A tleap script that builds the chain and sets N, CA, C and O, in Angstrom:
source leaprc.protein.ff14SB
mol = sequence {
  NMET VAL MET ALA CYS GLY SER SER THR PRO
  ALA PRO PRO GLY GLY ASP PRO ASP GLY GLY
  ALA GLN THR PRO ASP GLY GLY ALA ASP ALA
  GLY PRO THR PRO PRO THR CYS SER VAL PRO
  ALA PRO THR ALA CYS PRO GLU SER ALA PRO
  HIE TYR PRO ASP VAL ALA PRO VAL PHE GLU
  SER ARG CYS VAL ILE CYS HIE SER GLY THR
  TRP GLU GLY PRO TRP PRO LEU ASN ASP TYR
  GLY HIE VAL ALA ASP TRP GLN ASP SER ILE
  ARG ALA ASN LEU LEU ASP CYS SER MET PRO
  PRO PRO ASP ALA GLY VAL PRO ILE THR LEU
  GLU GLU ARG LEU ALA ILE LEU THR TRP ILE
  ARG CYS GLY LEU PRO CLYS
}
set mol.1.N position { 44.418 27.223 -12.569 }
set mol.1.CA position { 43.014 27.334 -12.102 }
set mol.1.C position { 42.804 25.744 -12.356 }
set mol.1.O position { 43.322 25.052 -13.233 }
set mol.2.N position { 41.736 25.299 -11.159 }
set mol.2.CA position { 40.975 24.023 -11.302 }
set mol.2.C position { 39.907 24.460 -11.483 }
set mol.2.O position { 39.228 25.405 -11.082 }
set mol.3.N position { 39.781 23.194 -12.525 }
set mol.3.CA position { 38.318 23.019 -13.225 }
set mol.3.C position { 37.668 22.261 -12.683 }
set mol.3.O position { 38.357 21.392 -12.149 }
set mol.4.N position { 36.371 22.113 -12.505 }
set mol.4.CA position { 35.584 21.258 -12.003 }
set mol.4.C position { 34.898 20.427 -13.467 }
set mol.4.O position { 34.259 21.375 -13.924 }
set mol.5.N position { 34.725 19.612 -14.154 }
set mol.5.CA position { 34.486 18.784 -15.090 }
set mol.5.C position { 33.703 17.829 -14.389 }
set mol.5.O position { 34.200 16.747 -14.077 }
set mol.6.N position { 32.294 18.177 -14.054 }
set mol.6.CA position { 31.438 17.017 -13.604 }
set mol.6.C position { 31.919 16.025 -12.866 }
set mol.6.O position { 31.765 14.848 -13.191 }
set mol.7.N position { 32.534 16.391 -11.823 }
set mol.7.CA position { 33.250 15.213 -11.106 }
set mol.7.C position { 32.153 15.225 -10.007 }
set mol.7.O position { 31.396 16.150 -9.714 }
set mol.8.N position { 32.240 14.053 -9.498 }
set mol.8.CA position { 31.483 13.946 -8.060 }
set mol.8.C position { 32.093 14.559 -6.845 }
set mol.8.O position { 33.162 14.028 -6.544 }
set mol.9.N position { 31.707 15.536 -6.061 }
set mol.9.CA position { 32.133 16.136 -5.172 }
set mol.9.C position { 31.562 15.909 -3.832 }
set mol.9.O position { 30.382 16.251 -3.757 }
set mol.10.N position { 32.245 15.265 -2.395 }
set mol.10.CA position { 31.352 14.778 -1.521 }
set mol.10.C position { 30.273 15.821 -0.907 }
set mol.10.O position { 30.252 16.833 -1.608 }
set mol.11.N position { 29.588 15.874 -0.082 }
set mol.11.CA position { 28.804 16.886 0.118 }
set mol.11.C position { 29.276 17.152 1.744 }
set mol.11.O position { 29.405 16.297 2.620 }
set mol.12.N position { 29.490 18.644 1.847 }
set mol.12.CA position { 30.051 19.202 2.943 }
set mol.12.C position { 29.533 19.051 4.519 }
set mol.12.O position { 28.323 19.176 4.710 }
set mol.13.N position { 30.426 18.779 5.684 }
set mol.13.CA position { 29.527 18.255 6.336 }
set mol.13.C position { 28.606 19.077 6.964 }
set mol.13.O position { 28.762 20.274 7.208 }
set mol.14.N position { 27.483 18.280 7.258 }
set mol.14.CA position { 26.174 19.022 7.367 }
set mol.14.C position { 25.659 19.731 6.407 }
set mol.14.O position { 25.018 20.718 6.768 }
set mol.15.N position { 25.769 19.472 4.999 }
set mol.15.CA position { 25.111 19.674 4.114 }
set mol.15.C position { 24.295 19.020 3.306 }
set mol.15.O position { 24.268 17.825 3.600 }
set mol.16.N position { 23.457 19.362 2.202 }
set mol.16.CA position { 22.438 18.074 2.003 }
set mol.16.C position { 23.425 17.444 0.601 }
set mol.16.O position { 24.469 18.005 0.267 }
set mol.17.N position { 22.995 16.464 0.038 }
set mol.17.CA position { 24.214 15.638 -0.918 }
set mol.17.C position { 23.790 16.283 -1.721 }
set mol.17.O position { 24.817 16.131 -2.382 }
set mol.18.N position { 23.037 17.087 -2.515 }
set mol.18.CA position { 23.537 17.703 -3.716 }
set mol.18.C position { 24.098 19.452 -3.160 }
set mol.18.O position { 23.648 20.479 -3.669 }
set mol.19.N position { 24.818 19.434 -2.390 }
set mol.19.CA position { 26.214 20.722 -1.987 }
set mol.19.C position { 25.262 21.767 -1.554 }
set mol.19.O position { 25.892 22.653 -0.976 }
set mol.20.N position { 23.898 22.036 -1.606 }
set mol.20.CA position { 23.056 22.833 -0.838 }
set mol.20.C position { 23.453 22.994 0.637 }
set mol.20.O position { 23.937 22.033 1.234 }
set mol.21.N position { 23.302 23.945 1.126 }
set mol.21.CA position { 23.751 24.644 2.821 }
set mol.21.C position { 22.430 24.151 3.477 }
set mol.21.O position { 21.495 23.806 2.754 }
set mol.22.N position { 22.324 24.108 4.943 }
set mol.22.CA position { 21.166 23.872 5.307 }
set mol.22.C position { 20.382 25.502 5.801 }
set mol.22.O position { 21.112 26.451 6.086 }
set mol.23.N position { 19.509 25.575 5.825 }
set mol.23.CA position { 19.025 26.356 6.542 }
set mol.23.C position { 19.076 26.747 8.337 }
set mol.23.O position { 19.384 25.855 9.127 }
set mol.24.N position { 18.808 27.878 8.728 }
set mol.24.CA position { 19.368 27.736 9.965 }
set mol.24.C position { 18.606 27.030 10.998 }
set mol.24.O position { 18.986 26.844 12.154 }
set mol.25.N position { 17.162 26.539 10.323 }
set mol.25.CA position { 16.008 25.725 10.621 }
set mol.25.C position { 16.065 24.475 10.753 }
set mol.25.O position { 15.136 23.782 11.168 }
set mol.26.N position { 17.423 23.982 10.331 }
set mol.26.CA position { 17.797 22.500 9.530 }
set mol.26.C position { 17.508 22.371 8.364 }
set mol.26.O position { 18.428 21.687 7.917 }
set mol.27.N position { 16.635 22.639 7.348 }
set mol.27.CA position { 16.196 22.171 6.164 }
set mol.27.C position { 17.319 22.510 5.604 }
set mol.27.O position { 18.275 23.039 6.171 }
set mol.28.N position { 17.198 22.102 4.050 }
set mol.28.CA position { 18.041 22.099 3.051 }
set mol.28.C position { 17.649 23.481 2.672 }
set mol.28.O position { 16.495 23.895 2.785 }
set mol.29.N position { 18.977 24.419 2.066 }
set mol.29.CA position { 18.124 25.447 0.785 }
set mol.29.C position { 18.177 24.669 0.097 }
set mol.29.O position { 18.488 23.497 0.306 }
set mol.30.N position { 17.743 25.412 -1.326 }
set mol.30.CA position { 17.592 24.841 -2.305 }
set mol.30.C position { 18.862 25.129 -3.171 }
set mol.30.O position { 19.026 24.603 -4.272 }
set mol.31.N position { 19.857 26.104 -2.533 }
set mol.31.CA position { 21.515 26.211 -3.369 }
set mol.31.C position { 20.937 27.312 -4.270 }
set mol.31.O position { 19.902 27.896 -3.951 }
set mol.32.N position { 21.765 27.655 -5.655 }
set mol.32.CA position { 22.065 27.884 -6.301 }
set mol.32.C position { 21.081 27.459 -7.678 }
set mol.32.O position { 21.252 26.294 -8.037 }
set mol.33.N position { 19.962 28.347 -8.582 }
set mol.33.CA position { 19.145 27.966 -9.469 }
set mol.33.C position { 19.903 27.907 -10.196 }
set mol.33.O position { 20.764 28.778 -10.313 }
set mol.34.N position { 19.809 26.440 -11.221 }
set mol.34.CA position { 20.588 25.983 -12.373 }
set mol.34.C position { 19.826 27.192 -13.494 }
set mol.34.O position { 18.837 27.902 -13.313 }
set mol.35.N position { 20.638 27.081 -14.546 }
set mol.35.CA position { 20.567 28.206 -15.681 }
set mol.35.C position { 19.429 27.437 -16.325 }
set mol.35.O position { 19.357 26.208 -16.305 }
set mol.36.N position { 18.226 28.534 -17.106 }
set mol.36.CA position { 17.457 28.213 -18.134 }
set mol.36.C position { 17.592 27.478 -19.020 }
set mol.36.O position { 18.565 27.814 -19.695 }
set mol.37.N position { 16.911 26.271 -19.532 }
set mol.37.CA position { 17.461 26.158 -20.995 }
set mol.37.C position { 16.667 25.399 -21.824 }
set mol.37.O position { 16.225 24.263 -21.654 }
set mol.38.N position { 16.502 26.390 -23.013 }
set mol.38.CA position { 15.670 26.134 -23.803 }
set mol.38.C position { 16.382 25.703 -25.395 }
set mol.38.O position { 16.741 26.692 -26.035 }
set mol.39.N position { 16.609 24.361 -26.068 }
set mol.39.CA position { 17.197 23.959 -26.932 }
set mol.39.C position { 16.410 23.623 -27.850 }
set mol.39.O position { 16.241 22.404 -27.883 }
set mol.40.N position { 15.790 24.261 -28.703 }
set mol.40.CA position { 14.911 23.384 -29.945 }
set mol.40.C position { 15.733 22.152 -30.721 }
set mol.40.O position { 16.588 22.409 -31.569 }
set mol.41.N position { 15.473 21.145 -30.439 }
set mol.41.CA position { 15.759 20.377 -30.737 }
set mol.41.C position { 15.548 20.115 -32.411 }
set mol.41.O position { 14.418 20.144 -32.899 }
set mol.42.N position { 16.718 19.865 -33.202 }
set mol.42.CA position { 16.342 19.961 -34.894 }
set mol.42.C position { 15.526 18.970 -35.181 }
set mol.42.O position { 15.476 17.927 -34.530 }
set mol.43.N position { 14.748 19.259 -36.292 }
set mol.43.CA position { 13.668 18.205 -36.476 }
set mol.43.C position { 13.939 17.672 -37.883 }
set mol.43.O position { 13.353 16.628 -38.169 }
set mol.44.N position { 14.747 18.233 -38.826 }
set mol.44.CA position { 15.242 17.925 -40.099 }
set mol.44.C position { 16.669 18.382 -40.254 }
set mol.44.O position { 17.182 19.152 -39.443 }
set mol.45.N position { 17.273 17.926 -41.247 }
set mol.45.CA position { 18.938 18.382 -41.825 }
set mol.45.C position { 18.582 19.056 -42.578 }
set mol.45.O position { 17.441 18.994 -43.036 }
set mol.46.N position { 19.401 19.850 -42.909 }
set mol.46.CA position { 19.401 21.515 -43.648 }
set mol.46.C position { 19.913 20.494 -44.952 }
set mol.46.O position { 20.458 19.391 -44.958 }
set mol.47.N position { 19.402 21.541 -46.182 }
set mol.47.CA position { 19.620 20.770 -47.183 }
set mol.47.C position { 21.649 20.868 -47.647 }
set mol.47.O position { 22.252 20.447 -48.635 }
set mol.48.N position { 22.069 21.503 -46.584 }
set mol.48.CA position { 23.955 21.760 -46.540 }
set mol.48.C position { 24.087 21.057 -45.592 }
set mol.48.O position { 23.988 21.607 -44.495 }
set mol.49.N position { 24.319 19.793 -45.631 }
set mol.49.CA position { 24.487 19.118 -43.986 }
set mol.49.C position { 25.766 19.461 -43.335 }
set mol.49.O position { 26.767 19.261 -44.023 }
set mol.50.N position { 25.921 19.892 -42.260 }
set mol.50.CA position { 27.218 20.240 -41.585 }
set mol.50.C position { 28.232 18.734 -41.862 }
set mol.50.O position { 27.823 17.745 -42.472 }
set mol.51.N position { 29.350 18.853 -41.364 }
set mol.51.CA position { 30.334 17.484 -41.598 }
set mol.51.C position { 30.815 17.907 -40.101 }
set mol.51.O position { 30.474 18.923 -39.497 }
set mol.52.N position { 31.627 16.955 -39.683 }
set mol.52.CA position { 32.361 16.949 -38.909 }
set mol.52.C position { 33.312 17.875 -38.368 }
set mol.52.O position { 33.252 18.430 -37.271 }
set mol.53.N position { 34.476 18.019 -39.530 }
set mol.53.CA position { 35.131 19.727 -39.334 }
set mol.53.C position { 34.326 20.966 -39.236 }
set mol.53.O position { 34.849 22.064 -39.045 }
set mol.54.N position { 32.941 20.769 -39.378 }
set mol.54.CA position { 32.525 22.118 -38.733 }
set mol.54.C position { 32.246 22.023 -37.384 }
set mol.54.O position { 32.246 23.032 -36.679 }
set mol.55.N position { 32.017 20.960 -36.961 }
set mol.55.CA position { 31.674 20.475 -34.954 }
set mol.55.C position { 32.967 20.644 -34.558 }
set mol.55.O position { 33.356 21.426 -33.691 }
set mol.56.N position { 33.602 19.921 -35.188 }
set mol.56.CA position { 34.888 19.503 -34.384 }
set mol.56.C position { 35.518 21.063 -33.794 }
set mol.56.O position { 36.507 20.856 -33.092 }
set mol.57.N position { 35.326 21.900 -33.863 }
set mol.57.CA position { 36.106 23.114 -33.097 }
set mol.57.C position { 35.108 23.281 -31.715 }
set mol.57.O position { 35.567 23.397 -30.578 }
set mol.58.N position { 34.332 23.274 -31.892 }
set mol.58.CA position { 33.478 22.881 -30.792 }
set mol.58.C position { 33.643 22.482 -29.747 }
set mol.58.O position { 33.606 23.100 -28.683 }
set mol.59.N position { 33.975 20.695 -30.071 }
set mol.59.CA position { 34.332 20.063 -29.057 }
set mol.59.C position { 35.498 20.159 -28.898 }
set mol.59.O position { 35.912 19.656 -27.854 }
set mol.60.N position { 36.540 20.830 -29.830 }
set mol.60.CA position { 37.611 21.110 -29.112 }
set mol.60.C position { 37.808 22.251 -27.937 }
set mol.60.O position { 38.436 22.182 -26.881 }
set mol.61.N position { 36.940 23.463 -28.587 }
set mol.61.CA position { 36.990 24.538 -27.550 }
set mol.61.C position { 36.315 24.143 -26.122 }
set mol.61.O position { 36.651 24.511 -24.996 }
set mol.62.N position { 35.211 23.241 -26.538 }
set mol.62.CA position { 34.307 23.085 -25.475 }
set mol.62.C position { 34.119 22.063 -24.251 }
set mol.62.O position { 33.678 22.104 -23.102 }
set mol.63.N position { 34.729 21.067 -25.175 }
set mol.63.CA position { 34.431 19.554 -24.443 }
set mol.63.C position { 35.493 18.878 -24.107 }
set mol.63.O position { 35.411 18.259 -23.046 }
set mol.64.N position { 36.791 18.792 -24.894 }
set mol.64.CA position { 37.338 18.168 -24.919 }
set mol.64.C position { 38.384 18.806 -23.495 }
set mol.64.O position { 39.032 17.857 -23.053 }
set mol.65.N position { 38.576 19.644 -22.999 }
set mol.65.CA position { 39.139 20.367 -21.842 }
set mol.65.C position { 38.927 19.356 -20.728 }
set mol.65.O position { 39.783 19.095 -19.882 }
set mol.66.N position { 37.553 18.731 -20.805 }
set mol.66.CA position { 37.232 17.751 -19.982 }
set mol.66.C position { 37.129 15.933 -20.085 }
set mol.66.O position { 37.397 14.929 -19.424 }
set mol.67.N position { 36.632 16.290 -21.211 }
set mol.67.CA position { 36.703 14.763 -22.042 }
set mol.67.C position { 37.884 14.589 -23.078 }
set mol.67.O position { 37.572 14.543 -24.268 }
set mol.68.N position { 39.321 14.479 -22.693 }
set mol.68.CA position { 40.529 14.547 -23.548 }
set mol.68.C position { 40.822 12.781 -23.417 }
set mol.68.O position { 41.327 12.121 -24.325 }
set mol.69.N position { 40.420 12.269 -22.201 }
set mol.69.CA position { 41.048 10.671 -22.015 }
set mol.69.C position { 42.502 10.814 -21.766 }
set mol.69.O position { 43.196 9.799 -21.707 }
set mol.70.N position { 43.033 12.026 -21.610 }
set mol.70.CA position { 44.651 11.997 -20.942 }
set mol.70.C position { 44.495 12.234 -19.495 }
set mol.70.O position { 45.616 12.247 -18.986 }
set mol.71.N position { 43.622 12.414 -18.678 }
set mol.71.CA position { 43.549 12.004 -17.176 }
set mol.71.C position { 42.373 11.375 -16.624 }
set mol.71.O position { 41.751 10.696 -17.440 }
set mol.72.N position { 41.841 11.427 -15.292 }
set mol.72.CA position { 40.761 10.695 -14.975 }
set mol.72.C position { 39.405 11.191 -15.233 }
set mol.72.O position { 38.399 10.733 -14.691 }
set mol.73.N position { 39.425 12.192 -16.122 }
set mol.73.CA position { 38.156 12.528 -16.654 }
set mol.73.C position { 37.173 11.851 -17.465 }
set mol.73.O position { 37.808 11.518 -18.465 }
set mol.74.N position { 35.965 11.454 -17.601 }
set mol.74.CA position { 35.352 10.725 -18.333 }
set mol.74.C position { 35.449 10.786 -19.744 }
set mol.74.O position { 36.154 11.580 -20.366 }
set mol.75.N position { 34.585 9.764 -20.308 }
set mol.75.CA position { 35.253 9.271 -22.073 }
set mol.75.C position { 35.662 10.389 -22.575 }
set mol.75.O position { 35.332 11.492 -22.140 }
set mol.76.N position { 36.609 10.137 -23.780 }
set mol.76.CA position { 37.195 11.276 -24.759 }
set mol.76.C position { 35.916 11.787 -25.754 }
set mol.76.O position { 34.889 11.124 -25.898 }
set mol.77.N position { 36.136 12.886 -26.310 }
set mol.77.CA position { 35.585 13.301 -27.041 }
set mol.77.C position { 36.639 14.120 -27.644 }
set mol.77.O position { 36.691 15.350 -27.630 }
set mol.78.N position { 37.501 13.281 -28.192 }
set mol.78.CA position { 38.915 14.198 -29.115 }
set mol.78.C position { 39.020 13.752 -30.234 }
set mol.78.O position { 39.832 14.267 -31.003 }
set mol.79.N position { 38.161 12.581 -30.668 }
set mol.79.CA position { 37.981 12.500 -32.289 }
set mol.79.C position { 36.781 11.684 -32.899 }
set mol.79.O position { 36.112 10.799 -32.364 }
set mol.80.N position { 36.700 12.158 -34.017 }
set mol.80.CA position { 35.386 11.762 -34.946 }
set mol.80.C position { 34.853 10.290 -34.178 }
set mol.80.O position { 33.716 10.419 -33.724 }
set mol.81.N position { 35.258 9.384 -34.028 }
set mol.81.CA position { 34.950 8.081 -34.018 }
set mol.81.C position { 34.466 8.000 -31.928 }
set mol.81.O position { 33.698 7.263 -31.309 }
set mol.82.N position { 35.342 9.097 -31.502 }
set mol.82.CA position { 34.511 9.204 -29.583 }
set mol.82.C position { 33.159 9.861 -30.000 }
set mol.82.O position { 32.088 9.287 -29.803 }
set mol.83.N position { 33.222 10.666 -30.383 }
set mol.83.CA position { 32.316 11.604 -30.512 }
set mol.83.C position { 30.840 10.610 -31.106 }
set mol.83.O position { 29.780 10.819 -30.516 }
set mol.84.N position { 30.851 9.902 -31.889 }
set mol.84.CA position { 30.166 9.099 -32.790 }
set mol.84.C position { 29.454 8.048 -31.570 }
set mol.84.O position { 28.267 7.900 -31.277 }
set mol.85.N position { 30.533 7.483 -31.076 }
set mol.85.CA position { 30.005 6.507 -30.239 }
set mol.85.C position { 29.155 7.051 -28.778 }
set mol.85.O position { 28.375 6.440 -28.047 }
set mol.86.N position { 29.503 7.987 -28.739 }
set mol.86.CA position { 28.739 8.693 -27.196 }
set mol.86.C position { 27.714 9.804 -27.960 }
set mol.86.O position { 27.395 10.787 -27.292 }
set mol.87.N position { 27.251 9.696 -29.174 }
set mol.87.CA position { 26.269 10.544 -30.050 }
set mol.87.C position { 24.811 10.580 -28.844 }
set mol.87.O position { 24.547 11.639 -28.275 }
set mol.88.N position { 24.212 9.671 -28.657 }
set mol.88.CA position { 23.203 10.013 -27.707 }
set mol.88.C position { 23.303 10.563 -26.576 }
set mol.88.O position { 22.681 11.613 -26.415 }
set mol.89.N position { 23.924 10.147 -25.721 }
set mol.89.CA position { 24.554 11.007 -24.986 }
set mol.89.C position { 24.956 12.900 -24.960 }
set mol.89.O position { 24.465 13.732 -24.197 }
set mol.90.N position { 25.890 13.110 -25.960 }
set mol.90.CA position { 25.975 14.289 -26.284 }
set mol.90.C position { 24.610 14.898 -26.790 }
set mol.90.O position { 24.592 16.124 -26.899 }
set mol.91.N position { 23.632 14.302 -27.068 }
set mol.91.CA position { 22.342 15.166 -27.747 }
set mol.91.C position { 21.903 15.308 -26.568 }
set mol.91.O position { 21.721 16.434 -26.105 }
set mol.92.N position { 21.655 14.193 -25.874 }
set mol.92.CA position { 21.020 14.485 -24.501 }
set mol.92.C position { 21.454 15.463 -23.547 }
set mol.92.O position { 20.534 16.126 -23.068 }
set mol.93.N position { 22.539 15.714 -23.167 }
set mol.93.CA position { 23.235 16.677 -22.480 }
set mol.93.C position { 23.162 18.275 -23.266 }
set mol.93.O position { 23.084 19.422 -22.827 }
set mol.94.N position { 23.215 17.812 -24.333 }
set mol.94.CA position { 22.907 19.105 -25.231 }
set mol.94.C position { 21.532 19.886 -25.103 }
set mol.94.O position { 21.311 21.080 -24.897 }
set mol.95.N position { 20.803 18.956 -25.268 }
set mol.95.CA position { 19.496 19.092 -24.946 }
set mol.95.C position { 18.391 19.483 -23.572 }
set mol.95.O position { 17.188 19.736 -23.520 }
set mol.96.N position { 19.418 19.390 -22.600 }
set mol.96.CA position { 19.190 19.656 -21.084 }
set mol.96.C position { 19.851 20.676 -20.438 }
set mol.96.O position { 19.447 21.240 -19.421 }
set mol.97.N position { 20.990 20.938 -21.102 }
set mol.97.CA position { 21.950 21.996 -20.640 }
set mol.97.C position { 22.612 21.615 -19.669 }
set mol.97.O position { 22.889 22.371 -18.738 }
set mol.98.N position { 23.098 19.956 -19.744 }
set mol.98.CA position { 23.686 19.738 -18.399 }
set mol.98.C position { 25.136 19.594 -18.992 }
set mol.98.O position { 25.887 19.302 -18.061 }
set mol.99.N position { 25.769 19.680 -20.092 }
set mol.99.CA position { 27.021 19.943 -20.709 }
set mol.99.C position { 27.228 20.904 -21.310 }
set mol.99.O position { 26.061 21.202 -21.567 }
set mol.100.N position { 27.966 21.863 -21.880 }
set mol.100.CA position { 29.345 21.408 -20.319 }
set mol.100.C position { 28.729 21.451 -18.813 }
set mol.100.O position { 27.545 21.138 -18.687 }
set mol.101.N position { 29.289 21.729 -17.960 }
set mol.101.CA position { 28.511 22.140 -16.758 }
set mol.101.C position { 28.764 23.381 -16.346 }
set mol.101.O position { 29.948 23.583 -16.616 }
set mol.102.N position { 28.182 24.572 -15.707 }
set mol.102.CA position { 28.495 25.870 -15.822 }
set mol.102.C position { 30.010 25.763 -14.794 }
set mol.102.O position { 30.804 26.687 -14.969 }
set mol.103.N position { 30.338 24.855 -13.925 }
set mol.103.CA position { 31.499 24.765 -13.287 }
set mol.103.C position { 32.418 24.343 -13.961 }
set mol.103.O position { 33.308 23.701 -13.404 }
set mol.104.N position { 32.468 24.653 -15.725 }
set mol.104.CA position { 33.778 23.725 -15.996 }
set mol.104.C position { 34.611 25.218 -16.660 }
set mol.104.O position { 35.773 25.403 -17.023 }
set mol.105.N position { 33.653 25.927 -16.617 }
set mol.105.CA position { 34.286 27.339 -16.925 }
set mol.105.C position { 34.586 27.346 -18.612 }
set mol.105.O position { 35.663 27.708 -19.087 }
set mol.106.N position { 33.515 26.913 -19.352 }
set mol.106.CA position { 33.812 26.857 -21.065 }
set mol.106.C position { 31.850 26.941 -21.404 }
set mol.106.O position { 31.075 26.059 -21.775 }
set mol.107.N position { 31.696 27.937 -21.175 }
set mol.107.CA position { 30.197 28.188 -21.743 }
set mol.107.C position { 29.867 27.638 -23.170 }
set mol.107.O position { 30.601 27.979 -24.098 }
set mol.108.N position { 29.151 27.076 -23.324 }
set mol.108.CA position { 28.583 26.892 -24.788 }
set mol.108.C position { 27.242 27.827 -25.342 }
set mol.108.O position { 26.331 28.259 -24.636 }
set mol.109.N position { 27.364 27.955 -26.418 }
set mol.109.CA position { 26.693 29.189 -26.892 }
set mol.109.C position { 25.568 28.175 -27.566 }
set mol.109.O position { 25.744 27.004 -27.903 }
set mol.110.N position { 24.273 29.025 -27.670 }
set mol.110.CA position { 22.754 27.957 -28.047 }
set mol.110.C position { 23.315 27.608 -29.813 }
set mol.110.O position { 23.038 26.602 -30.466 }
set mol.111.N position { 24.197 28.847 -30.272 }
set mol.111.CA position { 24.525 28.142 -31.506 }
set mol.111.C position { 25.311 27.058 -31.724 }
set mol.111.O position { 24.938 26.050 -32.324 }
set mol.112.N position { 26.399 27.234 -31.252 }
set mol.112.CA position { 27.036 25.869 -31.080 }
set mol.112.C position { 26.301 24.803 -30.719 }
set mol.112.O position { 26.089 24.015 -31.641 }
set mol.113.N position { 25.742 24.463 -29.436 }
set mol.113.CA position { 24.809 23.561 -29.340 }
set mol.113.C position { 24.012 23.401 -30.677 }
set mol.113.O position { 24.065 22.308 -31.240 }
set mol.114.N position { 23.279 24.418 -31.223 }
set mol.114.CA position { 22.343 23.880 -32.365 }
set mol.114.C position { 23.339 23.133 -33.570 }
set mol.114.O position { 22.828 22.322 -34.343 }
set mol.115.N position { 24.851 23.491 -33.657 }
set mol.115.CA position { 25.358 23.014 -35.056 }
set mol.115.C position { 25.551 21.607 -34.437 }
set mol.115.O position { 25.036 20.625 -34.972 }
set mol.116.N position { 26.276 21.513 -33.338 }
set mol.116.CA position { 25.838 19.997 -33.033 }
set mol.116.C position { 24.788 18.961 -33.539 }
set mol.116.O position { 24.726 18.131 -34.446 }
set mol.117.N position { 23.880 19.464 -32.384 }
set mol.117.CA position { 22.455 18.701 -32.743 }
set mol.117.C position { 22.158 18.451 -34.229 }
set mol.117.O position { 21.682 17.389 -34.628 }
set mol.118.N position { 22.463 19.475 -35.019 }
set mol.118.CA position { 21.812 19.653 -36.229 }
set mol.118.C position { 22.893 18.770 -36.802 }
set mol.118.O position { 22.340 18.117 -37.687 }
set mol.119.N position { 24.352 18.384 -36.716 }
set mol.119.CA position { 24.986 17.310 -37.336 }
set mol.119.C position { 24.683 16.052 -36.853 }
set mol.119.O position { 24.741 15.062 -37.582 }
set mol.120.N position { 24.316 15.994 -35.518 }
set mol.120.CA position { 23.970 14.386 -35.017 }
set mol.120.C position { 22.559 14.650 -35.770 }
set mol.120.O position { 23.014 14.502 -36.905 }
set mol.121.N position { 21.158 14.936 -35.997 }
set mol.121.CA position { 20.330 14.570 -36.650 }
set mol.121.C position { 20.695 14.760 -38.127 }
set mol.121.O position { 19.677 14.700 -38.817 }
set mol.122.N position { 21.683 14.945 -38.759 }
set mol.122.CA position { 21.858 14.701 -40.115 }
set mol.122.C position { 22.789 13.588 -39.940 }
set mol.122.O position { 23.744 13.613 -40.716 }
set mol.123.N position { 22.758 12.928 -39.377 }
set mol.123.CA position { 23.546 11.644 -39.127 }
set mol.123.C position { 25.029 11.297 -39.125 }
set mol.123.O position { 25.553 10.183 -39.160 }
set mol.124.N position { 25.687 12.728 -39.067 }
set mol.124.CA position { 27.196 12.506 -38.152 }
set mol.124.C position { 27.443 12.414 -39.570 }
set mol.124.O position { 27.544 11.203 -39.767 }
set mol.125.N position { 27.649 13.217 -41.039 }
set mol.125.CA position { 28.464 13.371 -41.632 }
set mol.125.C position { 29.654 13.454 -41.357 }
set mol.125.O position { 29.922 14.259 -40.464 }
set mol.126.N position { 30.880 12.639 -42.025 }
set mol.126.CA position { 32.339 12.704 -41.870 }
set mol.126.C position { 32.764 13.915 -42.651 }
set mol.126.O position { 33.953 14.229 -42.705 }
savepdb mol mol.pdb
quit
């Protein structure tokens, strides 16, 4: 099975650069509607802060399939240091629901998103 991991795919001939098709009159079709995303950013750290072992399984099951560092994929997320280095991007991508991308085949639940966002909000406890 082939999975797309956020890679750039050239536009099909005659298609628009975003991959949408053209309408019969030559205009660009809007293409598929992106999923609705509503993720509330945590505003405080709970009294019992989550630690990396609490969120590591989410990274392993939802992110490392593409972010392993062992192929031509993007930056790795397979250990604490990698995740800590990319915390700002991870936070932004979780809030706008751009990661994991729908075509990666590894959907992430709202609960998993919130767990990681809370862990980041708490200062990335090891």
